[in-house]
C-alpha positions in Angstrom: 2.6 0.0 33.1 0.5 0.9 29.7 -3.1 2.4 30.1 -5.9 1.4 28.0 -8.7 2.7 26.4 -12.4 2.5 25.3 -12.6 5.1 22.2 -16.0 6.1 20.7 -16.3 7.1 16.8 -18.7 8.4 14.0 -18.3 6.6 10.6 -17.5 9.9 8.6 -17.2 10.1 4.7 -13.8 11.9 3.7 -12.1 11.1 7.3 -12.0 7.6 8.1 -10.6 7.2 11.2 -10.2 4.7 12.9 -8.4 3.0 10.0 -9.4 -0.5 10.0 -6.7 -1.4 7.1 -4.1 0.4 8.5 -5.0 -0.4 12.3 -4.4 3.2 13.3 -6.1 6.3 14.9 -5.5 9.7 14.7 -6.8 12.3 17.0 -6.5 16.1 17.8 -6.2 19.3 20.0 -7.1 18.4 23.9 -8.4 14.7 23.4 -5.2 13.9 21.0 -2.9 15.5 23.3 -4.7 13.6 26.5 -4.3 10.4 24.6 -1.0 11.0 23.7 0.1 11.8 27.2 -1.4 8.3 28.7 -1.1 5.9 25.6 2.4 4.1 25.4 3.7 0.9 23.6 1.5 -2.0 24.3 -1.5 -0.1 25.2 -5.0 -1.4 24.0 -7.5 1.0 22.1 -10.9 -0.4 21.8 -13.3 1.1 19.6 -17.0 1.7 19.5 -19.9 3.0 17.4 -23.5 3.3 17.0 -24.7 0.9 14.2 -28.7 0.8 13.7 -30.3 0.9 17.2 -27.4 -0.7 19.1 -23.5 0.0 20.2 -20.8 -2.4 19.1 -17.1 -2.7 19.5 -15.8 -3.0 16.0 -11.8 -3.1 16.4 -9.0 -2.8 18.7 -5.3 -1.8 18.3 -2.4 -2.5 20.3 -0.3 0.4 19.9 3.5 0.0 18.4 4.4 3.7 17.9 2.6 7.2 18.3 3.8 9.9 16.1 2.8 13.4 15.7 1.4 14.8 12.6 4.3 16.1 11.0 6.3 12.8 11.5 3.2 10.7 10.2 2.8 12.8 6.9 6.4 12.5 6.3 6.4 8.4 6.9 5.6 6.7 3.4 4.9 3.6 5.0 1.6 5.5 6.4 -1.2 6.2 4.1 -4.2 6.8 6.4 -6.5 9.7 7.2 -5.3 10.1 10.7 -1.9 11.1 9.8 -3.6 14.8 9.4 -4.3 14.8 13.1 -2.1 16.1 15.5 -1.3 12.4 16.6 -1.5 9.3 15.1 -1.5 5.9 17.1 -0.1 3.0 14.9 -0.9 -0.4 15.8 1.0 -3.6 15.8 -0.5 -5.3 12.6 0.1 -8.8 13.9 -1.5 -8.1 17.5 -4.5 -5.7 16.7 -7.5 -6.8 15.0 -10.6 -5.6 12.9 -13.4 -7.7 14.2 -14.8 -10.0 12.0 -17.8 -10.0 14.1 -18.3 -7.0 16.0 -19.3 -7.4 19.8 -22.6 -5.9 21.0 -21.8 -3.2 23.7 -24.9 -3.6 25.6 -25.6 -3.6 29.5 -24.6 -7.2 30.2 -20.9 -6.3 28.6 -20.8 -2.9 30.7 -21.7 -4.4 33.9 -18.7 -6.8 33.7 -16.2 -3.7 33.2 -15.2 -1.0 35.5 -16.8 1.9 33.7 -19.2 2.2 36.7 -22.1 3.0 34.4 -25.5 3.6 36.3 -28.7 2.3 34.3 -31.0 3.6 36.8 -32.6 5.9 34.6 -33.3 2.9 32.1 -34.6 1.0 34.6 -37.3 3.7 35.3 -37.8 3.9 31.7 -36.5 7.3 31.1 -33.9 6.5 29.1 -33.2 3.7 26.1 -29.9 1.3 27.3 -28.3 2.6 23.9 -28.9 6.1 25.3 -27.3 5.1 28.9 -24.2 3.7 27.5 -23.9 6.5 24.9 -24.0 9.3 27.5 -21.4 7.4 29.4 -18.8 6.6 26.8 -19.2 9.7 24.7 -15.6 10.6 26.0 -12.5 8.2 26.1 -12.6 5.8 28.9 -9.7 4.2 30.6 -9.9 0.6 31.2 -7.9 -1.7 33.5 -5.8 -4.5 32.7 -8.8 -6.8 33.7 -11.4 -4.8 31.7 -8.9 -5.6 28.7 -8.9 -9.6 29.5 -12.7 -9.3 30.0 -13.0 -7.5 26.2 -10.5 -10.0 24.9 -12.4 -13.0 25.9 -15.8 -11.8 24.9 -14.4 -11.0 21.3 -12.6 -14.6 20.8 -16.0 -16.7 22.3 -18.3 -14.4 20.4 -16.1 -15.0 17.1 -15.9 -18.9 17.8 -19.7 -18.9 18.2 -20.7 -20.5 15.0 -24.2 -19.7 16.1 -23.7 -16.1 16.3 -23.7 -14.3 13.0 -23.6 -10.4 11.9 -27.0 -8.9 11.7 -27.8 -7.0 8.2 -27.1 -3.6 9.4 -23.6 -4.7 11.1 -22.5 -6.5 7.9 -23.3 -3.6 5.8 -21.7 -1.2 8.4 -18.4 -3.7 7.9 -18.7 -3.6 4.1 -18.9 0.1 3.4 -16.8 1.6 5.9 -13.4 0.5 4.0 -15.0 0.9 0.5 -13.9 3.7 -1.8 -14.8 7.2 -1.2 -16.3 7.8 -4.3 -19.0 5.4 -3.4 -21.8 6.6 -1.3 -24.0 3.9 0.4 -27.5 3.2 0.3 -28.4 4.5 3.6 -27.0 8.2 2.5 -29.4 8.3 -0.6 -33.1 8.8 0.2 -36.2 8.4 -1.7 -34.9 7.0 -4.7 -37.1 3.9 -6.2 -36.5 0.3 -7.5 -37.7 1.7 -11.2 -35.0 4.3 -11.2 -32.2 2.0 -10.2 -33.5 -0.3 -12.6 -33.5 2.5 -15.4 -29.9 3.6 -14.4 -28.8 -0.2 -15.0 -30.6 -0.7 -18.2 -28.3 2.2 -19.7 -25.3 1.2 -17.8 -25.3 -2.5 -17.9 -21.3 -2.6 -17.5 -21.4 -1.4 -14.1 -23.1 -4.7 -12.8 -20.1 -6.6 -14.7 -17.5 -5.1 -16.9 -18.7 -5.9 -20.8 -22.3 -7.3 -19.7 -25.1 -6.3 -22.2 -28.1 -6.1 -21.5 -30.8 -8.5 -23.5 -34.1 -7.6 -21.8 -35.6 -6.1 -19.1 -39.2 -6.6 -17.0 -39.2 -9.8 -19.3 -42.4 -11.4 -18.9 -42.5 -15.1 -18.1 -44.4 -18.0 -19.0 -46.0 -17.9 -15.4 -46.6 -14.0 -15.8 -43.8 -13.3 -13.2 -41.4 -10.7 -14.5 -37.6 -10.7 -14.8 -36.0 -7.6 -14.1 -32.7 -7.9 -15.9 -31.7 -10.3 -18.6 -27.8 -9.9 -19.3 -25.1 -11.5 -21.3 -21.8 -11.6 -19.9 -18.6 -11.0 -21.8 -18.0 -14.8 -21.9 -21.2 -15.3 -23.5 -22.9 -16.7 -20.2 -26.3 -15.3 -19.7 -27.1 -13.6 -16.4 -30.4 -13.9 -14.6 -30.5 -10.7 -12.4 -33.3 -9.9 -9.7 -33.1 -6.3 -8.9 -34.3 -5.2 -5.3 -34.6 -1.7 -4.3 -33.4 0.0 -0.7 -34.4 -2.2 2.3 -36.5 -4.8 -0.1 -34.4 -8.0 0.4 -36.5 -11.1 1.4 -35.3 -14.8 1.9 -37.6 -15.8 -0.4 -35.3 -14.3 -3.7 -33.2 -17.9 -4.1 -36.4 -19.8 -4.6 -38.0 -16.8 -7.0 -34.5 -17.1 -8.9 -34.7 -20.9 -9.8 -38.0 -20.3 -11.0 -36.7 -17.9 -13.6 -33.7 -19.8 -14.2 -35.9 -22.5 -15.5 -37.8 -20.8 -17.9 -34.7 -19.1 -19.2 -32.7 -22.3 -19.6 -35.6 -23.4 -22.5 -34.3 -20.4 -24.3 -30.6 -20.7 -23.9 -30.2 -24.2 -23.7 -26.7 -24.2 -24.9 -25.4 -21.5 -22.6 -24.2 -20.9 -19.2 -26.8 -19.4 -16.7 -25.8 -17.6 -13.9 -28.0 -16.3 -10.9 -27.1 -12.7 -9.3 -29.3 -10.4 -7.1 -28.2 -6.6 -7.2 -29.3 -4.9 -4.1 -28.1 -2.6 -1.1 -26.0 -4.9 0.7 -28.5 -5.5 4.1 -28.6 -9.1 3.7 -29.7 -11.3 6.3 -27.2 -14.4 7.2 -29.9 -16.8 6.2 -30.1 -15.2 2.5 -26.3 -15.2 2.4 -25.8 -18.7 3.2 -28.6 -19.5 0.7 -26.8 -17.7 -1.9 -23.3 -19.2 -0.9 -25.1 -23.0 -1.5 -26.9 -22.0 -4.6 -24.0 -20.3 -6.4 -26.1 -17.1 -6.5 -23.7 -14.0 -6.8 -24.7 -10.7 -4.7 -23.8 -7.2 -6.2 -24.2 -4.4 -4.3 -25.2 -1.0 -5.5 -24.2 2.5 -4.0 -24.2 5.7 -6.0 -21.7 8.3 -7.5 -22.2 12.2 -8.2 -21.3 13.7 -11.3 -21.4 17.7 -12.5 -21.9 19.2 -15.4 -22.3 22.9 -16.8 -25.7 24.0 -17.9 -25.4 26.2 -21.0 
């Protein structure tokens, strides 16, 4: 009979494991060996991590095959960081799943499982709920068949509930966990100002969109407001772009952009006008819906690093 496990992970730059695209997981040394000895085809592996101030279950794989590192590296069909671990656990593509809506791993869920987590220190005010759950699940925890059924049911109910939407920090995690390692998310860049980001974009407008050219910046409009960036796209359309620095997004931006567009249309009556928000990606569900309804494009910035010799 297959055994199942709940596995913690920390998102690391340069080593993406578990791999949500390949639906695989690698592990090494005694933990990898212990997992290899207990896992078999059909085993469920559920993965959880901390996002913001909460824990979430973000993915599960149903094991199809287990390979050692040499076998994984020799297999041309495998392209993931886990292949360089001692053991690689590859999931069935049709049975495994990256969660579109990660489910909160909180006390309510923990109490339904057979993990036996005591919340006495939380009730006494000595530890937070997050700390209690984190301490109890720092290592791999075995799950029963009933636990698996409970988790799958919770996942399905959560994803089917249209009233539930991902908090901004969760959506941010989902977006960046699969991004190129060349891009550094804004959470990892400290003390950079909106004015500094604007300066970079003014000099390199084509990074916003291929072929884009800067027409004006901090353009003073008739009512005294300032438009951050006015661009011309490669197809000749005019882009009205509002730039927001890290953690500066608000749900009022669509109204602000609509006002800017009215003024710009008077200057370019025969040109297509596009609306754009350039931001760090921490978008509330309300703002995301408004942008979709009003045809506002969202562009997310990150940072790359370059080096040069000092002569």
